[in-house]
Each structure stands twice: as structure tokens, then as C-alpha cells.
C-alpha positions in Angstrom: 258.0 69.0 -55.3 257.5 72.4 -57.1 261.2 73.0 -57.1 261.9 69.6 -58.7 259.3 70.3 -61.4 260.8 73.7 -62.1 264.3 72.2 -62.4 263.2 69.4 -64.6 261.3 71.8 -66.9 264.4 74.0 -67.2 266.5 71.0 -68.1 264.1 70.1 -70.9 264.3 73.6 -72.3 268.1 73.7 -72.0 268.2 70.5 -74.2 265.7 71.9 -76.7 265.7 73.6 -80.0 262.8 76.0 -79.7 261.0 78.2 -82.2 263.4 80.8 -83.8 261.8 83.9 -85.2 262.9 85.0 -88.7 264.9 88.2 -88.7 265.6 90.4 -91.7 268.9 92.1 -92.7 268.3 94.9 -90.2 267.7 92.2 -87.4 264.0 93.1 -87.3 261.3 90.4 -86.8 259.7 89.4 -90.2 256.0 89.3 -90.1 253.3 88.3 -92.6 251.4 91.4 -93.6 248.2 89.5 -94.2 248.0 87.7 -90.9 250.3 89.8 -88.6 252.0 86.5 -87.7 255.7 86.6 -86.8 257.4 84.2 -89.3 259.2 81.2 -87.8 262.7 80.6 -89.2 263.2 76.9 -88.2 260.0 75.4 -89.7 259.9 71.7 -90.0 258.3 71.4 -93.4 257.8 73.3 -96.6 255.0 76.0 -96.8 252.5 76.0 -99.7 251.1 79.5 -99.5 252.7 81.6 -102.2 252.9 84.8 -100.0 254.6 82.8 -97.2 257.0 81.2 -99.7 257.9 84.6 -101.0 258.7 85.9 -97.5 261.1 83.1 -96.9 262.8 83.4 -100.2 263.2 87.2 -99.7 265.0 86.4 -96.5 267.3 83.8 -97.9 265.7 80.7 -96.3 266.4 77.5 -98.2 263.0 75.8 -98.5 264.2 73.1 -100.9 265.9 71.1 -98.1 262.5 70.8 -96.3 260.0 68.0 -97.0 256.4 68.6 -97.8 254.4 68.7 -94.6 252.4 65.6 -95.6 255.8 63.8 -96.0 257.4 65.1 -92.8 259.2 62.3 -90.8 259.7 63.0 -87.1 262.5 60.5 -86.8 265.0 62.1 -84.4 268.0 60.4 -85.9 267.6 62.4 -89.1 267.7 65.8 -87.5 268.2 65.7 -83.8 267.4 69.0 -82.0 267.4 68.0 -78.4 265.0 66.0 -76.2 262.2 68.6 -76.2 261.9 69.1 -80.0 262.8 65.6 -81.2 260.8 63.6 -78.6 257.8 65.9 -78.0 257.3 68.7 -80.5 258.0 66.9 -83.8 256.0 63.8 -83.0 253.1 66.0 -82.0 253.3 68.0 -85.2 253.4 64.8 -87.2 250.2 63.5 -85.5 248.4 66.8 -86.2 249.6 66.7 -89.8 248.4 63.1 -90.3 245.0 63.8 -88.7 244.7 67.1 -90.7 245.3 65.2 -93.9 242.6 62.7 -93.0 239.9 65.2 -92.1 241.2 67.9 -94.5 241.2 70.6 -91.8 244.0 71.4 -89.5 241.9 73.3 -87.0 239.8 70.1 -86.5 243.0 68.1 -86.4 244.2 70.1 -83.4 240.8 69.6 -81.6 240.9 65.8 -82.3 244.6 65.6 -81.3 243.8 67.3 -78.0 240.9 65.0 -77.3 243.0 61.9 -78.1 245.8 63.1 -75.7 243.3 63.9 -73.0 241.7 60.5 -73.3 245.1 58.8 -73.0 245.8 60.9 -69.9 242.3 60.4 -68.4 243.4 57.8 -65.8 245.7 60.4 -64.3 243.4 63.4 -64.7 240.4 61.5 -63.4 242.3 60.6 -60.2 243.2 64.3 -59.7 239.5 65.3 -60.1 238.4 62.6 -57.7 241.0 63.9 -55.1 238.9 67.1 -54.9 235.8 65.1 -53.9 237.9 63.1 -51.3 239.1 66.4 -49.9 235.5 67.5 -49.4 234.8 64.3 -47.4 237.9 64.8 -45.3 237.3 68.5 -44.7 235.3 68.2 -41.4 238.1 66.2 -39.8 240.8 68.6 -41.2 238.9 71.5 -39.8 238.8 69.8 -36.3 242.5 69.3 -36.6 243.1 73.0 -37.3 241.0 73.9 -34.2 242.8 71.3 -32.1 246.2 72.7 -32.8 245.3 76.4 -33.1 247.9 78.5 -31.2 250.2 75.5 -30.7 253.4 76.4 -32.5 256.0 74.1 -30.8 257.9 71.7 -33.0 256.4 68.8 -31.1 252.8 70.0 -31.6 253.5 70.7 -35.3 254.9 67.2 -35.7 251.8 65.6 -34.1 249.6 67.7 -36.3 251.4 66.6 -39.4 251.2 63.0 -38.4 247.4 63.3 -37.7 246.9 65.1 -41.0 248.7 62.3 -42.8 246.5 59.7 -41.1 243.4 61.6 -42.3 244.8 61.6 -45.8 245.5 57.9 -45.6 242.0 57.3 -44.3 240.4 59.0 -47.3 243.1 57.8 -49.8 244.1 61.4 -50.6 247.4 62.0 -52.5 248.5 65.6 -51.9 251.0 65.6 -54.8 248.5 64.5 -57.5 247.6 68.1 -58.4 251.3 68.9 -59.0 251.5 65.8 -61.3 248.6 67.1 -63.4 250.2 70.6 -63.7 253.5 69.0 -64.7 251.8 67.2 -67.6 249.6 70.1 -68.8 252.3 72.8 -68.9 254.7 70.9 -71.3 251.7 69.9 -73.4 250.7 73.6 -73.8 254.3 74.5 -74.9 254.5 71.5 -77.2 251.3 72.5 -79.0 252.6 76.1 -79.3 255.9 74.9 -80.8 254.2 72.5 -83.2 251.9 75.2 -84.4 254.6 77.8 -84.9 256.9 75.4 -86.7 254.4 73.7 -89.0 253.3 75.7 -92.1 250.4 73.4 -92.9 248.9 74.4 -89.5 249.6 78.2 -89.4 248.8 78.8 -93.1 245.3 77.4 -92.9 241.9 78.5 -91.7 239.3 77.1 -89.3 235.8 78.4 -89.8 236.3 82.2 -89.8 239.6 82.1 -88.1 243.1 82.2 -89.6 245.1 79.6 -87.6 248.4 81.6 -87.3 246.8 85.0 -86.6 246.6 86.2 -83.0 243.2 87.6 -81.8 244.6 91.1 -81.3 245.7 91.2 -85.0 242.5 89.6 -86.2 240.4 92.2 -84.3 242.5 95.1 -85.6 241.9 93.8 -89.2 238.2 94.0 -88.6 237.4 90.3 -87.9 235.4 90.7 -84.8 234.7 86.9 -84.5 238.0 86.8 -82.6 236.1 88.5 -79.7 234.0 85.3 -79.5 237.2 83.2 -79.5 238.6 85.3 -76.6 235.3 85.0 -74.7 235.3 81.2 -75.2 238.9 80.9 -73.9 238.0 82.9 -70.8 234.6 81.2 -70.1 235.9 77.6 -70.6 238.9 78.4 -68.5 236.6 79.7 -65.7 234.3 76.8 -65.8 237.2 74.3 -65.8 238.2 75.9 -62.4 234.7 76.3 -61.1 234.7 73.1 -59.1 237.6 74.5 -57.0 236.1 78.0 -56.8 232.8 76.6 -55.4 234.7 74.4 -52.9 234.5 75.8 -49.4 237.3 73.8 -48.0 240.3 75.7 -46.4 242.7 74.4 -49.1 240.3 75.5 -51.9 239.8 79.0 -50.3 243.6 79.5 -50.2 243.8 78.6 -53.9 241.0 81.0 -55.1 243.2 84.1 -55.5 245.8 82.0 -57.4 243.0 80.7 -59.8 241.6 84.2 -60.4 245.1 85.5 -61.1 245.7 82.6 -63.5 242.5 83.4 -65.3 243.6 87.0 -65.8 247.0 85.8 -67.1 245.3 83.3 -69.5 242.9 86.0 -70.8 245.7 88.6 -71.4 248.0 86.0 -73.0 245.2 84.8 -75.3 245.3 88.1 -77.2 248.8 87.4 -78.5 248.9 83.7 -79.0 248.0 82.0 -82.3 244.4 81.1 -82.9 245.4 77.4 -83.3 246.6 77.4 -79.7 243.3 79.0 -78.6 241.5 76.0 -80.2 243.6 73.6 -78.2 243.0 75.5 -74.9 239.2 75.7 -75.4 239.1 71.9 -76.3 241.2 71.0 -73.3 239.1 73.2 -70.9 235.9 71.7 -72.3 237.3 68.2 -71.7 238.1 69.1 -68.1 234.6 70.5 -67.5 233.0 67.3 -68.9 235.3 65.2 -66.8 234.5 67.1 -63.6 230.7 66.7 -64.3 231.3 62.9 -64.8 233.2 62.6 -61.5 230.6 64.7 -59.7 227.8 62.4 -60.9 229.7 59.2 -60.0 230.8 60.2 -56.5 227.6 59.0 -54.8 227.5 55.7 -56.7 
């Protein structure tokens, strides 16, 4: 299953037109001195910030051919860039732009867009959360099965064990591949949000509260804005509590996953230093939604 997911993901990226970083005449990455952000070459709409416009003009990027962000049309027939960009990234950017125009804040637009998508996906994510509760109920029988076949390594014994385990899964209506399905959905979403943020000037030019949306926390902190430490702390804490249900689970399967989860938390925290603030908002919102959903499932399990 994991191999199929990896192959499909690679196919998507092979058919895509991803973010291209703007290079100067010396082939060096062009950055915005004010925000520290690497400038995207293949933006989907026209910037409005004078400093950003000047950077593009100095590097011979034709902005006149681009529409205003509020007039951006994600129609793939107009400028097809592959399945990934035309079907996922551009429509997502368009949704964020439309919501941002309505609420007059693109940080809030990312939060609302994330919530809308998570609500749409809730029938799938809810089932995955409920699988964890079903695994807890099945755990006593699974542990007895492990004891029963301990030390029995023959092909015949392993076949019987697999059959009995499948029977337990069927008894408790457990679907072992549901967790893979959730990961398959969440990872492309994360990349789609990152692409949409990097390629949409109306998002990365703007601010949300004390944060500049295109700035990375490491740049923000280096420029003396220590509120970014709070943003990093929120990313780490919400990520931890979104996994807390599994970390507290004493089942054999959950115990085997704990090292992987702690490793993932470390990777998430390190990566959050160098990703745009706007993506951090998405991650925090998504994690908070997962926490709320887990609490809801926990309270409903005994009803």
C-alpha cells in the first residue's frame, strides 16, 4: 500500500509545474530584503506591494501578462501546467483569494479554507479516528493471538495467525488501511497549500496579526520579531496533542508507532523554522481540528 502511495505521489509531481524560485543574472536566488522570503518566479497573479514589484521588474519578469489576484481564473484550459498545479494548486489558491477578499485578511482566509476542507473530509478522517478506538477494544484478543503463536514461525502457523487476526479485524470492523488513506490525503494537501502560498502574491505580501505571511520564523526572529517563537511553540504543541491519542494508547501497534511519531514531531518542528508563516497557520489550524475531532470521537465512543 505504501509503495502504491509513493508511486502515485511521484506521478503527480512528474506531471506538475511546481514553484520556481527567481534567479538573478548570477544565478543566485533573489530574496526580499524586508521579509527574507525567496521570490517565486512563476507567480499566478500580479503583486501589489511596490517593493515586490520592483524586485520582479529588476529581474526582467513581465508582470503585465498576469491578472490581478482578485481577478485570477484557475481555468486549466487557459494555462495548463500539469495535473498537480492545474487541478489542485490553482483552484486552492483561487478559493483562498476569494475568501480573503470577503474577510479582508488572507491569514484568516487560510484558516477558514483549512476548516472548510477538513469539514469536507471529516467523514473519512472521523472513520480513521474511530479505528483507533476499535483497535483498543480488539487489543485483548490481539494480545492473546500473539501469545498463542509466540515462537511458531512456520509458514502454516503464520498463515493461521493471519487468518485469525483478519477474523478479529472483521469482528470489530477494523480497516487496517484507513490510516494510510488519511496520510495520502493530508500530505498532498500540505504541499498544495505550500504551493498556493508561494505562488500567490496576495497571500505572501500580507500580514496576519503580528506575522508577515511570506516570512519564515527563522527570518522573523533574526529581525527581532520574537512573536515567531510563539508561532513555533504553537506548531509543536498542536502537533503533539494531535498525536497524543496514539501516544497514550498502550496497544502493541501504538507502541510500535511511538518512535515514528516522536521522530515526525522533531522533523515538523525543525521544518517549521524555514517554512512560510502562512503554512504554519494552516498546520496549526489542521492540528487543532484533529484534536477537536479526537475529543469528539472519544466522548461518543461509549454512546
